[in-house]
C-alpha positions as a Python dict, from the first residue, in 0.01 Angstrom:
ca = {
    (1, 'M'): (0, 0, 0),
    (2, 'E'): (80, -15, 374),
    (3, 'K'): (446, -29, 272),
    (4, 'D'): (415, 303, 88),
    (5, 'P'): (337, 575, 344),
    (6, 'I'): (352, 850, 79),
    (7, 'L'): (77, 694, -132),
    (8, 'L'): (-127, 614, 179),
    (9, 'S'): (-95, 973, 303),
    (10, 'F'): (-220, 1093, -37),
    (11, 'F'): (-535, 879, -6),
    (12, 'H'): (-596, 990, 354),
    (13, 'E'): (-571, 1357, 255),
    (14, 'V'): (-816, 1305, -34),
    (15, 'L'): (-1057, 1131, 206),
    (16, 'R'): (-1013, 1411, 459),
    (17, 'L'): (-1103, 1682, 208),
    (18, 'K'): (-1377, 1486, 32),
    (19, 'A'): (-1544, 1296, 315),
    (20, 'S'): (-1778, 1031, 182),
    (21, 'V'): (-1944, 920, 504),
    (22, 'W'): (-2242, 1043, 700),
    (23, 'S'): (-2212, 957, 1064),
    (24, 'F'): (-2523, 924, 1278),
    (25, 'R'): (-2554, 808, 1638),
    (26, 'L'): (-2861, 700, 1832),
    (27, 'V'): (-2876, 837, 2188),
    (28, 'L'): (-2932, 532, 2413),
    (29, 'E'): (-2999, 728, 2732),
    (30, 'D'): (-3055, 1091, 2826),
    (31, 'A'): (-2724, 1271, 2793),
    (32, 'I'): (-2577, 1614, 2857),
    (33, 'L'): (-2269, 1710, 2658),
    (34, 'G'): (-2064, 2022, 2715),
    (35, 'S'): (-1858, 2226, 2476),
    (36, 'G'): (-1719, 2579, 2494),
    (37, 'G'): (-1883, 2648, 2831),
    (38, 'K'): (-2229, 2544, 2705),
    (39, 'E'): (-2425, 2230, 2786),
    (40, 'Y'): (-2656, 2051, 2549),
    (41, 'F'): (-2927, 1802, 2645),
    (42, 'F'): (-3000, 1504, 2420),
    (43, 'P'): (-3303, 1294, 2516),
    (44, 'K'): (-3300, 915, 2483),
    (45, 'G'): (-3398, 809, 2131),
    (46, 'S'): (-3259, 1121, 1962),
    (47, 'T'): (-3039, 1088, 1657),
    (48, 'L'): (-2714, 1284, 1645),
    (49, 'W'): (-2540, 1373, 1323),
    (50, 'V'): (-2160, 1398, 1332),
    (51, 'P'): (-2057, 1650, 1061),
    (52, 'V'): (-1750, 1464, 933),
    (53, 'T'): (-1663, 1735, 680),
    (54, 'I'): (-1650, 1994, 958),
    (55, 'V'): (-1444, 1761, 1179),
    (56, 'H'): (-1197, 1716, 892),
    (57, 'R'): (-1161, 2093, 850),
    (58, 'D'): (-1104, 2181, 1215),
    (59, 'E'): (-835, 2451, 1233),
    (60, 'E'): (-740, 2338, 1585),
    (61, 'V'): (-634, 2003, 1439),
    (62, 'Y'): (-524, 2076, 1082),
    (63, 'E'): (-307, 2372, 991),
    (64, 'E'): (-449, 2525, 672),
    (65, 'P'): (-737, 2275, 663),
    (66, 'L'): (-862, 2369, 315),
    (67, 'K'): (-525, 2309, 150),
    (68, 'F'): (-428, 1974, 2),
    (69, 'K'): (-125, 1872, 210),
    (70, 'P'): (-76, 1494, 212),
    (71, 'D'): (243, 1529, 414),
    (72, 'R'): (29, 1607, 721),
    (73, 'F'): (-26, 1229, 742),
    (74, 'L'): (345, 1148, 739),
    (75, 'K'): (570, 1112, 1038),
    (76, 'I'): (948, 1119, 1009),
    (77, 'E'): (1131, 881, 1239),
    (78, 'H'): (1508, 866, 1274),
    (79, 'E'): (1683, 531, 1283),
    (80, 'K'): (2039, 411, 1268),
    (81, 'D'): (2134, 188, 977),
    (82, 'E'): (2377, -105, 1005),
    (83, 'N'): (2669, 139, 975),
    (84, 'G'): (2541, 362, 1255),
    (85, 'K'): (2439, 636, 1015),
    (86, 'D'): (2122, 834, 1098),
    (87, 'V'): (1849, 755, 843),
    (88, 'E'): (1507, 916, 808),
    (89, 'K'): (1216, 675, 782),
    (90, 'L'): (870, 785, 674),
    (91, 'T'): (576, 628, 854),
    (92, 'R'): (206, 701, 869),
    (93, 'K'): (84, 953, 1124),
    (94, 'V'): (-221, 824, 1309),
    (95, 'L'): (-285, 1064, 1597),
    (96, 'F'): (-348, 1436, 1572),
    (97, 'N'): (-371, 1684, 1859),
    (98, 'K'): (-666, 1895, 1961),
    (99, 'R'): (-624, 2138, 2249),
    (100, 'G'): (-286, 1981, 2322),
    (101, 'K'): (-422, 1626, 2359),
    (102, 'P'): (-393, 1337, 2111),
    (103, 'T'): (-722, 1235, 1952),
    (104, 'R'): (-820, 958, 1712),
    (105, 'M'): (-1152, 1124, 1634),
    (106, 'S'): (-1012, 1399, 1412),
    (107, 'H'): (-984, 1184, 1099),
    (108, 'L'): (-1299, 983, 1024),
    (109, 'P'): (-1298, 888, 653),
    (110, 'F'): (-1456, 552, 740),
    (111, 'G'): (-1657, 662, 1042),
    (112, 'G'): (-1544, 589, 1394),
    (113, 'G'): (-1610, 377, 1697),
    (114, 'K'): (-1832, 68, 1674),
    (115, 'S'): (-1990, 173, 1344),
    (116, 'M'): (-1660, 217, 1160),
    (117, 'V'): (-1622, 44, 824),
    (118, 'F'): (-1509, -311, 906),
    (119, 'S'): (-1159, -275, 769),
    (120, 'P'): (-1023, 45, 618),
    (121, 'N'): (-692, -138, 566),
    (122, 'F'): (-875, -384, 342),
    (123, 'L'): (-1027, -100, 139),
    (124, 'L'): (-698, 87, 104),
    (125, 'G'): (-499, -222, 16),
}
């Protein structure tokens, strides 16, 4: 399936809209996290829940996040063929932008970080 970016983008969009994972993190040491001008304190031993469905519907990352648009996971690259003609090549888009910066943590169908499913490529073919 890795050779078929259109089919792969379809599966990624389905997994974005219908997230099947619950992501929890154990706080290993006291931590203060900031967001939107506010700070939040998390004591050691707390459990944090990462709301994957909300992450996948973030309007800052995904234009029209409630619409099914598999092409959001496609990237068009231009290459020259053997005759020098410009050819469009579809590849899989991996990084999305949030607040103008690339982030890998905007698409988490298999979790993220150290607790990610061992091989999403194995599961998707």
